[in-house]
C-alpha positions as CSV (number, residue, x, y, z in Angstrom):
1,X,165.7,159.7,-13.4
2,X,164.6,156.7,-15.6
3,X,167.6,156.3,-17.9
4,X,168.6,152.8,-16.9
5,X,172.2,151.5,-17.2
6,X,172.8,148.0,-18.6
7,X,175.8,145.8,-18.4
8,X,177.1,143.1,-20.7
9,X,178.4,139.7,-19.8
10,X,180.0,137.2,-22.2
11,X,177.7,134.2,-22.5
12,X,178.8,130.6,-23.0
13,X,177.0,130.8,-26.3
14,X,178.2,133.4,-28.9
15,X,176.8,136.8,-27.9
16,X,176.2,138.8,-24.8
17,X,173.8,138.4,-21.9
18,X,172.5,141.8,-20.8
19,X,171.4,142.9,-17.3
20,X,170.1,146.0,-15.5
21,X,170.8,146.5,-11.8
22,X,167.7,148.6,-11.3
23,X,165.3,146.3,-13.2
24,X,166.1,142.7,-12.2
25,X,163.3,141.6,-14.5
26,X,165.4,142.8,-17.5
27,X,166.6,139.8,-19.4
28,X,168.4,140.8,-22.6
29,X,170.7,139.3,-25.1
30,X,172.6,140.5,-28.1
31,X,174.8,139.0,-30.8
32,X,177.2,141.8,-29.9
33,X,177.0,145.1,-27.9
34,X,175.5,147.1,-30.8
35,X,172.7,144.5,-31.2
36,X,172.0,144.4,-27.5
37,X,171.7,148.2,-27.3
38,X,169.3,148.2,-30.3
39,X,167.1,145.7,-28.4
40,X,167.4,147.4,-25.0
41,X,164.4,149.7,-25.2
42,X,162.0,146.8,-26.0
43,X,163.5,144.7,-23.2
44,X,163.2,147.6,-20.7
45,X,159.6,148.3,-21.7
46,X,158.8,144.6,-21.3
47,X,160.4,144.7,-17.8
48,X,158.3,147.8,-16.9
49,X,155.2,145.9,-18.0
50,X,155.9,143.3,-15.4
51,X,155.8,146.0,-12.7
52,X,152.4,147.1,-13.9
53,X,151.1,143.5,-14.1
54,X,152.3,143.0,-10.5
55,X,151.1,146.4,-9.3
56,X,154.5,147.5,-8.1
57,X,156.2,150.9,-8.2
58,X,158.8,151.3,-10.9
59,X,162.2,152.1,-9.5
60,X,164.2,155.1,-10.5
61,X,167.5,154.5,-12.2
62,X,170.7,154.7,-10.2
63,X,173.9,156.2,-11.5
64,X,175.7,154.1,-14.0
65,X,178.8,152.2,-12.9
66,X,182.0,151.8,-15.0
67,X,181.4,149.6,-18.0
68,X,177.7,150.1,-18.1
69,X,175.8,151.7,-21.0
70,X,172.9,154.1,-20.3
71,X,169.7,153.7,-22.2
72,X,167.7,156.9,-22.6
73,X,164.0,156.3,-22.6
74,X,161.5,158.2,-24.8
75,X,159.5,161.0,-23.2
76,X,156.3,158.9,-23.5
77,X,157.8,156.0,-21.6
78,X,159.0,158.3,-18.8
79,X,155.5,159.9,-18.7
80,X,153.9,156.5,-18.4
81,X,156.3,155.6,-15.6
82,X,155.4,158.8,-13.7
83,X,151.7,158.2,-14.3
84,X,152.0,154.6,-13.0
85,X,154.0,155.5,-10.0
86,X,151.6,158.3,-9.1
87,X,148.8,155.8,-9.3
88,X,150.7,153.4,-7.0
89,X,151.3,156.2,-4.5
90,X,147.6,156.8,-4.4
91,X,146.6,153.1,-4.4
92,X,144.8,153.6,-7.7
93,X,143.8,150.9,-10.1
94,X,143.4,151.2,-13.9
95,X,139.6,151.4,-13.3
96,X,140.1,154.4,-11.0
97,X,142.0,156.1,-13.7
98,X,139.3,155.3,-16.3
99,X,136.6,156.8,-14.0
100,X,138.7,159.9,-13.3
101,X,139.4,160.6,-16.9
102,X,135.9,159.5,-18.2
103,X,137.4,157.3,-20.9
104,X,136.9,153.8,-22.2
105,X,138.7,150.9,-20.5
106,X,141.0,150.3,-23.4
107,X,142.0,153.9,-23.5
108,X,142.9,154.1,-19.8
109,X,144.7,150.7,-20.0
110,X,146.9,151.9,-22.9
111,X,148.0,154.9,-20.8
112,X,150.1,152.5,-18.7
113,X,150.8,149.9,-21.3
114,X,154.5,150.2,-22.1
115,X,154.1,148.0,-25.2
116,X,151.5,150.2,-26.8
117,X,152.2,153.7,-28.3
118,X,150.4,156.5,-26.6
119,X,150.2,160.2,-27.7
120,X,152.0,162.4,-25.4
121,X,149.1,164.8,-25.0
122,X,147.0,161.9,-23.7
123,X,149.6,161.2,-21.1
124,X,149.9,164.9,-20.3
125,X,146.2,165.1,-19.7
126,X,146.2,162.0,-17.5
127,X,149.0,163.4,-15.4
128,X,147.2,166.7,-15.1
129,X,144.1,164.9,-13.8
130,X,146.4,163.6,-11.0
131,X,147.8,167.0,-10.2
132,X,151.0,166.6,-12.1
133,X,152.5,168.6,-14.9
134,X,154.7,167.0,-17.6
135,X,157.9,169.1,-18.2
136,X,160.4,168.2,-21.0
137,X,164.0,169.4,-21.1
138,X,166.4,169.1,-24.0
139,X,170.1,168.2,-23.4
140,X,173.1,167.8,-25.6
141,X,173.4,164.2,-26.8
């Protein structure tokens, strides 16, 4: 659903440029493929922050194509995406979420801040307030 595929392209400089078809805002780089993958989550979360800043719905990931590498997002990041997209479906602002949850502004802002860690139970409570239930599945790696 939100496990984005990235592709690598040799750059004129030493290293690799990294792109994501589903997140055109993704602009990554790595000394090599291993380095690019280790940086991928930070770059994806930065790209997701752009969607929040621009009040845009975050797209789902499409199936990977040959040669692409899938980046599996943490549960908390996926929960934030679902929370944000639900807010966008309902034309809600962060202030609306704050009022609904009865929390301080910085608390509600962090619920959709991809660059700030958030406890999963806080995200679960926010989703519940919007009529959603967080379900986690475990798969073989």
